[in-house]
C-alpha positions as CSV (number, residue, x, y, z in Angstrom):
1,M,111.1,134.4,83.3
2,L,111.5,131.1,81.4
3,R,109.6,129.3,84.1
4,K,106.7,131.8,84.1
5,I,106.4,131.5,80.3
6,R,106.5,127.7,80.5
7,T,103.9,127.6,83.3
8,I,101.5,130.0,81.4
9,L,101.9,128.0,78.2
10,A,101.3,124.7,80.0
11,A,98.2,126.0,81.7
12,V,96.8,127.4,78.4
13,L,97.4,124.2,76.5
14,F,96.1,122.0,79.3
15,T,92.9,124.1,79.6
16,L,92.3,124.0,75.8
17,I,92.9,120.3,75.6
18,T,90.6,119.7,78.5
19,L,87.9,121.8,76.9
20,L,88.4,119.8,73.7
21,F,87.5,116.6,75.6
22,L,84.7,118.2,77.5
23,D,83.0,119.8,74.5
24,F,79.8,117.8,73.6
25,T,78.6,120.2,70.9
26,G,81.5,119.6,68.5
27,T,82.1,123.4,68.2
28,L,85.5,123.4,69.7
29,H,86.8,120.5,67.6
30,H,86.7,122.8,64.6
31,W,89.1,125.2,66.3
32,L,91.2,123.0,68.7
33,S,91.6,119.7,66.8
34,W,95.2,120.7,66.1
35,L,96.0,120.1,69.8
36,A,95.6,116.3,69.3
37,K,97.9,116.4,66.2
38,I,100.8,117.8,68.2
39,Q,100.7,115.0,70.7
40,F,103.6,112.5,70.3
41,L,101.8,109.2,70.0
42,P,98.9,110.4,67.9
43,A,101.5,112.0,65.5
44,V,103.4,108.7,65.3
45,M,100.2,106.6,64.6
46,A,99.2,109.2,62.0
47,L,102.7,109.0,60.4
48,N,102.9,112.7,60.9
49,V,106.7,112.9,60.3
50,V,106.8,116.7,60.6
51,V,105.3,116.7,64.1
52,V,107.3,113.7,65.3
53,V,110.6,115.2,64.1
54,A,109.7,118.6,65.6
55,L,109.0,117.1,69.0
56,I,112.3,115.1,68.9
57,V,114.2,118.2,67.9
58,L,112.5,120.1,70.7
59,T,113.6,117.5,73.2
60,L,117.2,117.5,71.8
61,V,117.3,121.3,72.3
62,F,115.4,121.8,75.6
63,G,115.0,118.4,77.1
64,R,111.6,116.8,78.0
65,I,109.7,120.1,77.9
66,Y,107.0,118.2,75.9
67,C,106.1,116.3,79.1
68,S,105.7,119.5,81.2
69,V,104.0,121.7,78.7
70,I,102.3,119.8,75.8
71,C,101.3,116.5,77.3
72,P,98.0,116.9,79.2
73,L,98.6,113.8,81.4
74,G,102.0,115.3,82.4
75,V,100.5,118.6,83.3
76,F,97.7,116.9,85.1
77,Q,100.2,115.2,87.4
78,D,101.5,118.6,88.4
79,V,97.9,119.6,89.2
80,L,97.3,116.5,91.4
81,A,100.7,117.0,93.1
82,R,99.4,120.3,94.5
83,F,97.0,118.5,96.8
84,R,99.8,117.7,99.1
85,R,100.2,120.4,101.6
86,K,103.9,120.1,102.4
87,K,106.0,122.7,100.6
88,H,109.0,120.5,100.1
89,K,108.2,116.9,99.8
90,Y,110.4,115.1,97.3
91,S,113.8,113.5,97.3
92,Y,116.2,112.0,94.8
93,S,115.6,108.4,93.8
94,K,117.3,106.2,91.2
95,E,115.7,105.4,87.9
96,V,113.3,102.4,88.2
97,R,114.7,100.6,85.2
98,W,113.2,97.2,86.0
99,L,109.7,98.7,85.5
100,R,110.3,101.6,83.1
101,Y,111.9,99.7,80.2
102,P,109.7,96.5,80.3
103,V,106.6,98.8,80.1
104,L,108.0,100.4,77.0
105,V,108.8,97.0,75.4
106,V,105.2,95.8,76.2
107,F,103.9,99.0,74.7
108,I,105.9,98.6,71.5
109,I,104.8,95.0,71.2
110,A,101.2,96.0,71.6
111,A,101.5,98.7,69.0
112,V,103.1,96.3,66.5
113,A,100.7,93.4,67.2
114,G,97.7,95.7,66.9
115,V,96.6,95.2,70.5
116,G,94.7,98.5,70.6
117,S,93.3,98.1,74.1
118,L,96.7,97.8,75.7
119,F,98.1,100.5,73.5
120,Q,95.4,102.9,74.5
121,L,95.7,102.0,78.1
122,L,99.3,103.0,78.3
123,A,99.2,106.0,75.8
124,P,99.2,109.2,78.0
125,Y,97.0,111.3,75.7
126,S,94.4,108.5,75.5
127,A,94.6,108.0,79.3
128,Y,93.8,111.6,80.0
129,G,91.1,111.6,77.3
130,R,89.3,108.8,79.1
131,I,89.5,110.6,82.4
132,A,88.2,113.8,80.9
133,T,85.4,112.3,78.9
134,M,84.2,109.6,81.3
135,I,84.6,111.5,84.6
136,F,84.9,115.2,84.0
137,Q,82.5,115.5,81.0
138,P,79.4,114.2,82.9
139,I,80.0,116.8,85.6
140,W,80.4,119.4,82.8
141,K,77.1,118.3,81.3
142,A,75.4,118.4,84.6
143,G,76.5,122.0,85.1
144,N,75.2,122.8,81.6
145,N,71.9,121.2,82.4
146,L,71.6,123.4,85.5
147,L,72.2,126.5,83.4
148,A,69.7,125.2,80.9
149,M,67.0,124.9,83.6
150,A,67.8,128.4,84.8
151,A,67.7,129.8,81.3
152,E,64.4,128.1,80.6
153,H,63.0,129.8,83.6
154,Y,63.7,133.1,82.0
155,E,62.6,131.9,78.6
156,S,66.1,131.9,77.2
157,Y,67.5,129.2,74.9
158,A,71.2,130.0,75.4
159,F,71.6,126.5,76.9
160,Y,69.9,123.2,76.2
161,T,69.6,120.0,78.2
162,V,71.8,117.1,77.2
163,D,72.0,113.5,78.3
164,T,74.6,112.6,81.0
165,W,74.2,108.8,80.7
166,M,77.2,106.6,81.1
167,Q,78.5,105.3,77.7
168,S,80.6,102.4,78.9
169,L,81.0,100.9,82.4
170,P,84.3,99.1,81.7
171,V,85.8,102.3,80.2
172,L,84.5,104.3,83.2
173,I,86.2,101.8,85.6
174,I,89.5,102.0,83.7
175,A,89.3,105.8,83.8
176,A,88.5,105.8,87.5
177,V,91.4,103.4,88.3
178,T,93.8,105.5,86.2
179,L,92.8,108.6,88.0
180,V,93.2,107.0,91.4
181,V,96.7,105.6,90.5
182,L,97.7,109.0,89.1
183,F,96.5,110.8,92.2
184,V,98.3,108.5,94.6
185,L,101.6,108.5,92.6
186,A,101.5,112.3,92.1
187,W,100.6,113.0,95.7
188,R,103.4,110.8,97.0
189,G,106.1,111.2,94.4
190,G,105.2,113.9,91.9
191,R,105.9,112.6,88.4
192,T,106.4,108.9,89.3
193,Y,104.0,107.8,86.6
194,C,105.5,110.1,84.0
195,N,109.0,108.8,84.7
196,T,108.3,105.2,85.4
197,V,105.2,104.0,83.5
198,C,104.6,106.4,80.6
199,P,106.1,105.0,77.4
200,V,106.3,108.5,75.8
201,G,108.3,109.7,78.7
202,T,110.7,106.8,78.3
203,I,111.0,107.3,74.6
204,L,111.8,111.0,75.0
205,S,114.2,110.2,77.8
206,F,116.6,108.7,75.3
207,F,116.8,112.1,73.5
208,A,116.7,114.2,76.6
209,R,120.0,112.8,77.8
210,F,121.7,114.7,74.9
211,S,119.7,117.9,75.1
212,W,121.5,121.1,74.3
213,F,120.2,123.2,77.2
214,K,120.4,121.8,80.7
215,V,120.2,122.8,84.3
216,H,123.7,122.8,85.9
217,F,125.1,123.1,89.4
218,D,127.7,125.7,90.3
219,A,129.8,123.8,92.8
220,D,131.3,126.9,94.3
221,K,127.9,128.3,95.2
222,C,126.1,125.1,96.3
223,K,125.6,124.7,100.0
224,S,124.1,121.2,99.9
225,C,120.9,122.5,101.5
226,S,118.9,120.0,99.4
227,L,116.1,122.4,98.6
228,C,116.5,121.7,94.9
229,S,116.1,118.0,95.4
230,K,113.1,118.5,97.7
231,S,111.3,120.6,95.1
232,C,111.9,118.3,92.2
233,K,108.8,116.3,91.3
234,S,110.9,114.2,88.9
235,S,113.2,113.1,91.8
236,C,116.1,113.5,89.4
237,I,118.4,115.8,91.4
238,D,121.2,114.3,93.5
239,Y,122.5,117.3,95.4
240,K,125.1,115.1,97.2
241,T,126.9,114.5,93.9
242,L,125.7,117.7,92.2
243,T,124.2,115.7,89.3
244,F,121.0,115.5,87.4
245,D,119.3,112.6,85.7
246,Y,118.4,114.4,82.5
247,S,116.4,111.5,81.2
248,R,113.8,112.2,83.9
249,C,114.1,116.0,84.1
250,V,111.1,117.7,82.6
251,V,112.7,121.2,82.6
252,C,110.1,122.8,85.0
253,G,112.7,125.1,86.4
254,K,111.4,124.8,90.0
255,C,114.8,123.8,91.3
256,I,116.3,127.1,90.1
257,D,113.5,129.1,91.7
258,N,114.0,127.3,95.1
259,C,117.8,127.6,95.2
260,K,118.6,130.4,97.6
261,F,122.3,130.6,96.7
262,G,122.1,130.9,92.9
263,A,123.9,127.5,92.5
264,L,121.7,126.3,89.7
265,R,121.3,127.8,86.2
266,Y,119.6,126.8,83.0
267,D,122.0,127.3,80.2
268,N,123.9,125.9,77.2
269,A,125.6,122.6,78.3
270,K,128.4,123.1,75.8
271,L,129.6,126.2,77.6
272,H,130.7,124.1,80.7
């Protein structure tokens, strides 16, 4: 039940945020601008203490659910991962510390030094925004223009033609490279980008380690079939030692759904 609610909420938020980036009329910005305000880094940069504290508390209670529900780049990785046909395709891997933490340090230095280009390059919300506006929006506009042509034929002005010209070649190249990197990493390893490169994921991982609710193994029921590990896009489940790397777990609940023996449960860690 929790997984279904999480999935529906993630799909709704992702769709609304995508429409916010695709909107070229400015109409949706009046209604959906709050979606940008609840993103972690935009809230930090805007000194929105209420949102930042709320997201940290959310992580301390439920783990990195922000990454799997609210962050559009995180949800987008799940979408890209679906292109791989194999049903079970992942395996446990250790945390790539030599890359994960240096990226965070570089990100913090860029933020403090005011190197906006590097900051925006690594910020997940900005990265998805570039992909949506530079790659998806022109396609969206082209579809609108086709509808405008059809409407004009029937003397209707429900749609109007808009320009689809490219605003910036360098930004388009960056967006395209980011999309390719995301696709390759998601296709091969699920949330590799989320748990290795993304600075927000790394920041929230410090709090997720101490989250109140966690997924746990029931050693008496576990048959070491490895289905949980193979279904984990975060590669954070070591079924051999019956342990989770909670710093990388995004609380998707897929491991629970794939366990045939009821050996996993999502509950209060303090009860065990």
